[in-house]
C-alpha positions as CSV (number, residue, x, y, z in Angstrom):
1,M,-252.2,-100.2,112.8
2,A,-254.6,-97.3,112.5
3,S,-257.9,-97.8,111.6
4,L,-259.7,-96.7,108.4
5,T,-263.1,-97.2,107.5
6,T,-264.1,-97.7,103.6
7,Q,-267.4,-98.3,101.9
8,S,-268.6,-101.6,101.1
9,Q,-268.7,-102.6,97.4
10,G,-270.9,-104.7,95.4
11,P,-270.0,-107.9,93.6
12,T,-268.0,-106.4,91.0
13,S,-264.9,-107.9,89.0
14,L,-262.8,-107.5,92.1
15,H,-264.2,-110.7,93.9
16,R,-263.3,-113.0,91.1
17,G,-262.3,-111.2,88.2
18,P,-263.6,-110.8,84.8
19,R,-264.0,-114.3,83.0
20,T,-262.3,-114.2,79.5
21,K,-263.2,-116.9,76.8
22,G,-260.4,-119.2,75.4
23,K,-256.9,-119.3,76.8
24,R,-254.9,-116.6,78.5
25,K,-252.0,-115.2,76.7
26,G,-248.6,-114.8,78.2
27,K,-246.5,-116.8,80.7
28,R,-248.1,-118.5,83.4
29,G,-246.6,-117.9,87.1
30,K,-247.6,-116.9,90.6
31,L,-246.9,-114.8,93.3
32,R,-247.4,-114.9,97.2
33,F,-248.0,-111.8,99.2
34,D,-248.4,-112.0,103.0
35,L,-250.7,-109.8,104.7
36,A,-251.6,-108.1,108.5
37,F,-254.6,-106.4,108.9
38,D,-257.1,-105.2,111.7
39,G,-260.2,-106.9,111.1
40,S,-262.3,-104.3,113.3
41,N,-263.8,-102.2,110.1
42,Y,-264.3,-105.3,107.7
43,S,-267.0,-108.2,107.3
44,G,-264.2,-110.7,107.2
45,W,-261.9,-111.8,104.7
46,Q,-264.4,-113.3,102.0
47,Y,-266.7,-111.1,100.1
48,H,-270.4,-111.3,101.6
49,P,-273.5,-109.5,100.0
50,N,-275.7,-107.2,101.8
51,K,-272.9,-106.6,104.1
52,T,-272.4,-102.8,105.5
53,L,-268.6,-103.3,106.1
54,P,-266.5,-104.3,103.0
55,A,-264.5,-107.6,102.7
56,V,-260.8,-107.4,103.1
57,Y,-260.4,-109.2,100.1
58,T,-262.3,-106.8,98.2
59,V,-259.9,-104.1,99.1
60,V,-256.9,-106.0,98.8
61,A,-257.9,-107.4,95.5
62,A,-258.8,-103.7,94.2
63,C,-255.2,-102.7,95.2
64,W,-253.6,-105.5,93.6
65,N,-255.3,-105.3,90.3
66,A,-254.3,-101.9,90.1
67,A,-250.8,-102.1,91.2
68,T,-250.2,-105.1,89.0
69,G,-252.3,-104.0,85.8
70,E,-253.7,-107.6,85.9
71,P,-257.3,-107.2,86.8
72,G,-258.3,-110.6,85.8
73,F,-256.4,-112.2,88.9
74,G,-257.8,-112.2,92.2
75,P,-255.7,-113.3,95.5
76,V,-256.6,-116.7,97.5
77,A,-255.9,-116.9,101.3
78,S,-254.9,-119.4,103.3
79,A,-258.0,-118.9,106.0
80,R,-261.4,-117.4,105.5
81,L,-261.5,-115.2,108.5
82,D,-265.0,-114.2,110.1
83,V,-266.3,-110.5,110.6
84,G,-264.1,-108.8,113.0
85,V,-261.1,-111.3,113.0
86,S,-257.7,-109.8,112.7
87,A,-254.3,-111.3,111.1
88,D,-251.1,-110.6,111.6
89,H,-249.8,-113.1,109.1
90,Q,-252.2,-114.1,106.2
91,I,-250.8,-115.8,103.2
92,C,-252.2,-115.1,99.9
93,S,-251.2,-116.7,96.4
94,V,-252.3,-115.2,93.1
95,R,-251.8,-115.9,89.4
96,T,-249.6,-113.7,87.2
97,Q,-248.4,-113.3,83.6
98,K,-245.7,-110.6,84.1
99,T,-242.3,-111.5,84.6
100,W,-241.0,-110.1,87.8
101,T,-237.6,-108.9,89.0
102,P,-236.3,-108.6,92.3
103,E,-236.6,-105.0,92.2
104,S,-240.3,-104.9,90.3
105,L,-241.3,-107.0,93.3
106,Q,-239.9,-104.6,95.9
107,Q,-241.7,-101.6,93.9
108,L,-244.9,-103.8,94.0
109,L,-244.7,-104.0,97.5
110,V,-243.9,-100.1,98.1
111,T,-246.9,-99.4,95.7
112,M,-249.1,-101.9,97.3
113,N,-248.6,-100.2,100.8
114,D,-248.8,-96.8,99.6
115,T,-252.5,-97.7,98.3
116,L,-253.8,-99.9,100.8
117,P,-255.8,-98.2,103.8
118,T,-253.6,-97.9,107.2
119,D,-255.2,-100.8,108.9
120,I,-254.0,-103.3,106.0
121,Q,-250.3,-104.0,105.5
122,C,-248.7,-106.0,102.8
123,L,-245.5,-107.7,104.4
124,R,-244.1,-109.2,101.5
125,V,-244.3,-110.2,97.8
126,V,-242.4,-113.4,96.5
127,P,-242.4,-115.6,93.4
128,I,-243.6,-119.0,94.1
129,P,-244.1,-122.3,92.0
130,V,-247.5,-122.6,89.8
131,R,-248.4,-125.5,92.0
132,F,-248.4,-123.5,95.3
133,H,-251.9,-122.9,96.4
134,A,-252.6,-121.1,99.8
135,I,-255.6,-123.0,100.9
136,N,-253.5,-126.3,100.6
137,A,-250.2,-125.4,101.4
138,P,-250.3,-124.4,105.3
139,L,-249.0,-127.3,107.5
140,W,-250.1,-125.6,110.7
141,K,-251.7,-122.5,111.7
142,R,-251.7,-120.4,114.9
143,Y,-254.6,-118.4,116.1
144,G,-254.3,-116.1,119.4
145,Y,-257.3,-114.9,121.3
146,A,-257.3,-111.8,123.9
147,V,-259.4,-112.0,126.8
148,R,-259.8,-110.0,130.1
149,A,-262.7,-110.1,133.0
150,C,-263.9,-106.8,133.6
151,E,-267.4,-105.3,134.5
152,T,-266.9,-102.3,132.0
153,R,-264.6,-101.6,129.2
154,T,-261.1,-100.0,130.4
155,S,-258.9,-100.7,127.4
156,N,-258.9,-98.8,124.1
157,T,-257.8,-101.7,122.1
158,N,-260.3,-103.4,120.0
159,R,-258.3,-106.7,119.8
160,C,-259.4,-108.1,122.9
161,W,-262.6,-109.5,124.6
162,H,-263.7,-107.5,127.5
163,R,-266.0,-110.2,129.3
164,D,-268.5,-109.4,131.9
165,G,-268.4,-111.8,134.7
166,P,-266.4,-113.2,137.5
167,A,-262.7,-113.2,137.4
168,I,-260.7,-115.9,135.1
169,E,-258.2,-118.3,136.7
170,P,-255.4,-119.1,134.2
171,S,-254.6,-122.5,135.8
172,L,-258.3,-123.6,135.2
173,V,-258.0,-122.3,131.6
174,A,-254.5,-124.2,131.2
175,T,-256.4,-127.4,132.3
176,A,-259.3,-126.8,130.0
177,L,-256.7,-126.1,127.0
178,S,-254.7,-129.4,127.7
179,C,-258.0,-131.4,127.0
180,F,-257.8,-130.0,123.4
181,L,-254.6,-131.4,122.8
182,G,-254.3,-134.4,120.1
183,T,-256.7,-135.5,117.6
184,H,-260.5,-135.1,118.1
185,D,-263.8,-134.6,116.6
186,F,-264.7,-131.2,117.0
187,R,-268.3,-131.2,115.5
188,R,-269.5,-129.5,118.9
189,F,-267.1,-126.7,118.5
190,T,-268.3,-125.2,114.9
191,S,-271.0,-122.9,113.9
192,T,-271.1,-125.6,110.8
193,D,-274.1,-128.0,111.1
194,G,-272.9,-130.8,109.2
195,P,-273.5,-133.5,107.8
196,W,-270.5,-135.2,109.4
197,I,-268.7,-138.3,108.6
198,T,-268.7,-140.8,111.4
199,S,-265.5,-140.6,113.1
200,H,-263.7,-142.8,115.9
201,V,-261.5,-140.7,117.9
202,S,-260.6,-141.1,121.3
203,V,-259.6,-138.8,124.2
204,H,-256.0,-137.2,123.8
205,S,-255.3,-139.6,120.7
206,T,-252.7,-138.9,118.0
207,D,-254.6,-140.8,115.4
208,A,-257.8,-140.7,114.0
209,T,-259.8,-142.8,111.4
210,T,-263.1,-142.0,109.6
211,T,-265.8,-143.9,108.3
212,T,-267.6,-143.0,105.1
213,P,-270.6,-144.7,103.4
214,T,-269.5,-147.9,101.3
215,Q,-271.0,-148.1,97.5
216,Q,-273.5,-151.0,98.7
217,E,-274.9,-148.5,101.4
218,R,-275.0,-145.8,98.8
219,N,-277.1,-148.0,96.5
220,M,-279.6,-148.9,99.3
221,A,-279.9,-145.2,100.5
222,T,-282.9,-143.1,99.8
223,P,-282.1,-139.9,97.6
224,Q,-282.3,-137.7,100.8
225,E,-279.7,-140.0,102.6
226,A,-277.6,-140.3,99.4
227,Q,-277.6,-136.8,98.9
228,K,-276.4,-136.1,102.7
229,N,-273.8,-138.9,102.2
230,K,-272.3,-137.2,99.3
231,K,-272.2,-133.8,101.4
232,A,-270.5,-135.1,104.5
233,R,-267.2,-134.3,105.8
234,S,-265.0,-134.9,108.6
235,A,-265.0,-132.8,111.6
236,V,-261.5,-134.3,113.1
237,R,-258.9,-132.0,113.5
238,T,-255.5,-132.2,115.4
239,I,-254.1,-129.6,117.9
240,H,-250.7,-129.6,118.4
241,A,-250.1,-126.9,121.0
242,A,-252.3,-124.9,123.3
243,C,-251.3,-122.4,126.1
244,V,-252.5,-119.4,128.0
245,T,-250.0,-116.7,129.2
246,E,-251.1,-113.3,131.0
247,R,-250.2,-110.0,129.3
248,A,-248.7,-107.0,131.1
249,D,-252.1,-105.2,130.7
250,G,-254.0,-108.2,132.7
251,A,-255.4,-109.5,129.9
252,L,-254.8,-113.5,129.2
253,H,-253.6,-114.4,125.9
254,I,-254.8,-117.9,124.5
255,A,-253.1,-119.5,121.4
256,F,-254.0,-122.9,119.6
257,T,-251.6,-124.3,117.0
258,G,-253.3,-127.0,114.9
259,D,-253.3,-128.5,111.3
260,G,-256.7,-127.0,110.4
261,F,-259.7,-125.3,112.1
262,L,-263.4,-125.7,111.4
263,Q,-265.6,-122.4,111.5
264,Q,-265.7,-120.5,114.7
265,M,-263.7,-123.6,116.2
266,V,-261.2,-121.2,117.6
267,R,-263.8,-118.9,119.3
268,R,-265.7,-121.8,120.6
269,M,-262.9,-123.7,122.3
270,V,-261.9,-120.1,123.9
271,G,-265.2,-119.6,125.1
272,V,-265.6,-123.1,126.8
273,A,-262.0,-122.7,128.1
274,V,-262.7,-119.2,129.8
275,A,-266.3,-120.7,131.1
276,V,-264.1,-123.3,132.8
277,G,-261.5,-120.7,134.1
278,T,-264.4,-119.0,135.8
279,G,-266.2,-121.9,137.2
280,E,-269.4,-121.4,134.9
281,L,-268.3,-125.0,133.1
282,C,-266.1,-127.6,134.2
283,E,-263.6,-130.1,132.6
284,E,-266.4,-132.7,132.3
285,H,-268.6,-130.6,130.4
286,L,-265.7,-130.0,127.8
287,L,-264.6,-134.0,127.7
288,A,-268.3,-134.8,127.0
289,A,-268.4,-132.4,124.1
290,L,-265.1,-134.1,122.7
291,G,-266.2,-137.4,123.2
292,R,-268.1,-140.1,121.2
293,D,-270.9,-140.7,123.6
294,E,-274.0,-139.1,122.4
295,E,-276.2,-140.3,125.1
296,K,-273.6,-138.9,127.6
297,W,-273.4,-135.5,125.8
298,Q,-277.1,-135.1,125.4
299,E,-277.4,-135.7,129.1
300,T,-274.7,-133.2,129.9
301,H,-276.1,-130.6,127.5
302,R,-279.7,-130.6,129.2
303,L,-278.0,-129.9,132.6
304,L,-276.2,-126.6,131.4
305,S,-277.5,-123.2,132.2
306,Q,-277.6,-122.1,128.6
307,P,-277.0,-124.1,125.2
308,W,-273.6,-125.1,124.2
309,R,-273.2,-122.7,121.3
310,K,-273.8,-119.8,123.7
311,W,-270.7,-120.3,125.2
312,G,-268.5,-119.2,122.2
313,A,-266.5,-116.0,122.6
314,P,-267.1,-113.2,120.0
315,A,-264.7,-112.4,117.0
316,V,-263.1,-109.3,118.4
317,G,-260.3,-111.1,120.4
318,L,-259.2,-113.4,117.8
319,T,-256.2,-113.0,115.4
320,L,-254.6,-115.2,113.0
321,E,-250.8,-115.0,114.4
322,E,-249.0,-117.2,111.8
323,V,-249.3,-119.4,108.9
324,H,-246.7,-121.8,108.2
325,V,-245.9,-123.7,104.7
326,E,-243.7,-126.1,103.3
327,E,-240.5,-124.8,101.7
328,Y,-240.9,-124.5,97.9
329,V,-239.0,-127.1,96.3
């Protein structure tokens, strides 16, 4: 898709829509629309203040509100993508009070694509049950990442990480990717600091249990500890598939399919797997990061040439490739 730069818009009604007092009039319904976009010229899906680039949400919501004539409703997306991340398949759900026919939905699709910038495309618009919610509906998501090792940029594509450094051995990358399969605690593969719920997960396990504070422990906790326990969440996720393939242009394509992903989790997994492929890291480093032995991890971390967070990959090569949801019943 061609690239089109638009100006950043401030926190107006495009972000959540104006609130109205009392009950809304009209029939309550929902629509789903699927998007594809190049994230190079955007600050991610979600609006963030003080960003030079516009959010994909801001642009899409403005077009949607203009096309439907329902400015009070804004789309909810299945994935909150970071700045620079692209999507081949982003699912959105939005409320509506209108009655839509197949003909009017087709016209809405045409109007949307005529109004949207050329680097955002609406793939389809369909009616869905009111209970459908884009955030909770996905059964799994697949992310893809493109990377190639080179001293200088040799390709004109923006959706590929041109990594300075030694050559990347695909077989070593594949070995690293196999370590991610199954259910693990990925707290060391996210930019989020926590606090995290204590988890008990073994390497390559298919089941995981988490331990949350009991009511007695909450009653005995200090106010600071109580607040921390209240906000604690799980970093346990399941990776169903992970693979690496070589493209015709020489770049490597790394793909992950999982039930959910933490913030920057895919980028950090890719960065570590690529570093294993270049020999800068080894499989033991990765397994220590996934493991439960904190003492072993701290010892491993001290021996690294740079902090663990520095091994993450940039957003430029990341694409949300597919979101799979359960069939409507």
